[in-house]
N, C-alpha and C positions, 0 to 999 in steps of 0.2 A: 505494499499499498504504499502511495506518496506520503500522505500526511498521516498523523497517527491516529489510532484508532479513537473515534468521538461518540461518549455513549451521552445519551440526554436519560435523566431519571425524573420523576416527580412522585413525592410521599409528601403526604396529607397529614400525617400524624406521629406520634412516638414510636408506634409500635413499628411504624412503615420505614421510622426512622434508623429503627435497630436491625431490621432487614437489608435496606438500602445501604448501609455501611458494612455489613457482612456480604453483600453482592459485590460493593465495589472492591474490598480486599483482596476478595479473592479475584476479581479481572487484574486489579493490579501485578499480583505475583504471577500471573498467564500474561501479560502485556503492559510490562512498566511503565510505555509511555503513554496508556490510554487516559482521554480527558473526559471531565465529567462538567455536562450544564444540566439545568432544571432546577429543580426545589428541591430542598432539601434539610433536614432540621441540624444540629450541632454535631452530631455523631457523623452524619455525611459529609459533612463541611469540613469535619477532622480529618477526613479521608479525600480530601482534595476537591470537591464540588464547591463552584462558586454558586450561591443559589440566587437566583434573579428577585426574590423578595421572601420576606421572612415564613417559616411553612404555618406557622402560626394562624398566619391569615387565613389559611384553609382548613383549619383543624373545628370545626362547629359541629355541637354534637346537640339534636333537638330540632324538629320540626319549624318550630317557633323561631327558634334562631337560626335558622338557616334562612328564614322568609324577611328577617331583618336583613342580614348580609349577601342575599340573593345576588341584586345589582351588583354588588363588589365582587362576587364569586363570578358571576357571569364575564364580568370585565376582563379579569385576570385571565381566567381559561381564554377569552378568545386571543388577549393579548399573548399569554402563553405559546398558542397554536401560530398565530403570523410570525413569532421570534424563533421558534424549532423550525418553521418550513422555511426561513429565510439562513440558519444555520447547518442546516442539513445533516444529522447528526447521523450516523451507520444504522444506529437503533434507537427507539425509543420506549423506554421500560417504567410502564405506571405501576405505583406499588399498591396496592390495596385501593383505598377510597372509591370505590366504581363510579359513584353518583359523578366524582369531577375526572377521574381520568380514562374512562370508557369512551367519554366523547373527544376526548383529545385524540387517542389511539386510533378511532373511526377517522377524523379527519386528515393527520397525519399520514395513515395507511393509504386514504388516497390519493394523497400529494405525495406518495412513493415513497415512504419511509418505514422501515420495517418496525414492527410494533409488538411488544412481550408485556402481558397480564401477570403481572406477582402477586400471588393472593388470591384466589377466586372467591367471588361473593357467592353467596347462599343462594346459587340459583334452581340448584338441585331441590330445595327444600318449598321455594318460591319466587313469584314474578319470571317462572321459567322461559316465557316471552324473552328475556334480556338475553339466552343464548344467543338467540340470531343476531342480536348484535353485536356481541361477542365476536362470533365466527366471521362476520362482516368487517371488525375492527380491526381485530388480533392475530397477528401470524402465531404467535404461540404464547397458550397459557402455560403458568407454571404453578402447581398445586401444591399446596400444605399437606394435603391429607389423600390418602388412597381411593375414597368410594367418591371423593368430585373428580378425578380423575376419569374414572369409569364412565362418570356423566357425558364426558367433554368426548369422550372415545366414543360414546352412543351418539352424539349430537355432531359428530362429525369437525369437530373444533380441534387442530395440532395440541396436544398437550403432554406435560413431562411433569410427574409426580416428584419434587425435589427432597420431600420429607420436610421434618417441623425444626426448627432452630432450637426450639425449648429442647425438644430430644437429644438432639446434640449437648447441651448445655447441663441439663439436670441428670447427676447420676444415676446407671442403673438398680442402685442400692442407696439410699440416704443414711445417715448415722442421726437416729433417733436419739441415742443415748447424749451424743456430744449438741444437739440442739437444746434439746431439754435443759442440759446444763447450761449454753448461754443464755437462756431463758431464765434461768434461776427455779425452775422446776422441778422435785424430785420425782419419784415413782406415783403410782396411779393414774387410773383412768382421765385421758386428756381428749377433748372433742375441740375441733377447729370448727367457729363458726362464721360462715363467711357469706353475709346478706346481700352481696354484691358492690358495685364499686358505683353507683349514681345514688342519687338522691330517693327518687322514687321507687326504685329498687328496694334501698334501704327502709322508704317509709314503710313499704309494704310486705316485710319480709323481718324486719328487724326485731320487734314486739312480738310477732309468732315463734321468730326463734329464740327469744328469752323465754319465751312461757315452754316452750318442749325445752328449755333448758333444766327450768324449775321441775319438770314431769320428770326428767331424767335424774335432777335430783335426789326424788325421792325414789325412784326405784333402782338407783345406785348410788347408796352412801358413798362421799370423797372422791366424786366426779368434779372434775375442775374445766376450764374452757378457757380458751383461747383467742381473739377477734384479731385479725388485723385491720386496718382503718386504712381506705385507700388513698384518702386526703384528710388534711388537718378540717377540712367541713364535712366531711363523714364522722370524725370522731365526735367533734360538738356533736349532732344529731343522735349518735351512738348514746353518749353520754347522758344527753336529755332522755332517750327510751329506757335507760336503766335507772332511773330515778324510781326509788320508793321498792326495787328491787333488791335482794338480797342473794345475786348470782355470782358466784366465785370465778370470774374472767380476767383476764390478762388485756389489757390493750395493747396494741402494737402501733406505732406508726409506719404504715406500710409492712413489711419484712412478713408477706405470703407465704414465700419460699421457708421460711423460719420456721411459722408456724404449721406448715404442711409435713415440713422434717419431724417437728418433736410432738405431733401428735398421735393417737391412735386410731381416729376415724372425723370424719367431716361432714357436718352439717351447711348445703353449699347452694346457693341459687345456681339457676341453669345459664350456662357464660363459657366463656373462654378458660374461669378460672379451675371450672371441672377437668379441664384437659392437664392443667397443673398437679392437680390431687391426682389423676391418672400417673402420673409421670412418678408423685414421689411415694405410686401403690400405696395409698391411705384408702379404706371402704370408705364410702360415701352413699349418703341420701340426698338426691335433687331434689328442690322444691323451687314452683315458681308461683308468682300471683301477678297478673296484671290488670289492668282498668277493666271491667267487665264487657263494654262495648270491644275495645282491643281484644280481646280475647275471642271474643263470638266473632270477630271479623278476621283472625286470624287462623282459628279452626278450621275456618272455609277455604281459605287461602293457601296453608302447609299441606304439601304433599307427602312430608316424611311422615314415617311412625312413630319417630321418636324426636323428642325436643333436646336432650343434652350431647353433647361430642364423644361422651364412650360408647352411648348404646348406640349412635351414629356410625363409629370407628368398628364395634362389634359388630355391626349391624343384627345385634339381637338386645333384649332389655337384660343387662347385665347388670346395670344400679338402677333401684327404686325413682321413680318418676312419680312425685306427687305435686302435681298441677291443679293451681284453682281452690276449689271447694274440697278436693279431697286433700289440700293441706292443709292440716289442722296440725294442733300443737299435741294432742294424744298421740296423734298416727306418724307423724315425724319422730316421737321419741319412741315408739313400740317399735318400728321400723329399724330405727340407729343404733337401738341396744343389744342386740346380737353382734351387730358386727363389730362390738368393741374388743370382743374376744374373738371373734372368728373372722369371719369377712375374706376368706382364703379364696373363695371361686372367684368374687371381685379381682383380688391383688393377683391373680394367675392370669388374668383376661387382660389385667393392665400389663402386666410385664411384656405379655405377648405384644400389646400394642406398641408399645416402646418401643421396640424393639426392632418394629417395621417400620417406625416414624424417625429411628436413627440412622440420616443417612448421608449425613455431611449434608447439610442442605444447601448452604454458601456456595458451595465448590459446586454442587450438583445444578444451581442454579447458573454460575457461571459456565460449566462448559456447554447447558444446552443455549442459553444467547449466543455465545461463538459457533456452536453448530448452527443456529440459523442464519447465520453471516457466512457460513462457510470457511470458518478458520479454525484450524488446530486449537488446540488451547495455549500453544506458545509462539502462536505465527509473530 
């Protein structure tokens, strides 16, 4: 090639910044003179990207917040497309943030630029028609999970399952005793409570989880709890929910991995944290509650028989899922109790899944991108 390999990437949030930085590192090993352009956070910038604007401008959660910023987001996207068509990178990689990046991929591909999407949106579960837009706009889909790759193969989208970076970083066996020592907790049964990272989730599940904890205390004297708070705001919210209760719970600032390493079992909201609990091989009960109208709508839209990642990965009911009205304090406590001393069926399934997901994701993704460009790993 007459000029260095030039790769454009766009990440919209912190998780994408982590993935992007890992991919950039792996690409630099193979092509030391590679140039990176686009939008990324501090980790991607540390790997050599000059970000066109701060990634935080894209990190918007919630429908109302998106509507409030829609004009700015659309303007940024239009500006990005024009800039990248002018720059003519060898490939564009959109990292997650599908509502923002899939549209960019479509326009760039029509302009003759190769496109990759890294991290599949949940098209296999709902809004399956989005796969038509992906097929039109995307030269290659990189998925973190194997069942996603099977879905794309069936729909005729070029795909590569690269594995999950968390499966690479979390050890196959974690040291429970060391984690407990770090938390200053001695022996005895310990349950991690993980009611979610968003205010709405904690509002719907926090009190319920503490009710279940009180029932567990009656069923199993000496039991204790640990709860990692996702942010200072969540900690304040959780402390308010704890007022007037006598639950022996250690609150952590962050520290979800430490809590999972230390505990015997987990009561957990459905979401990405269930994958972390799986990788730590901790038996779990999954609960979720939505606003009734949202649940009613989703029940009609969602095509998948399961909601939690462990069950989607196992393709069977490996962990109990207690949703909406089924998620009562009594049922949660009674379902979790036997897992404190057992749960071997779950943990054996978790170990098998961990080994499938542990594929050295960043290097797999780098090889797939270079393969799309017809380059060997060290050209």
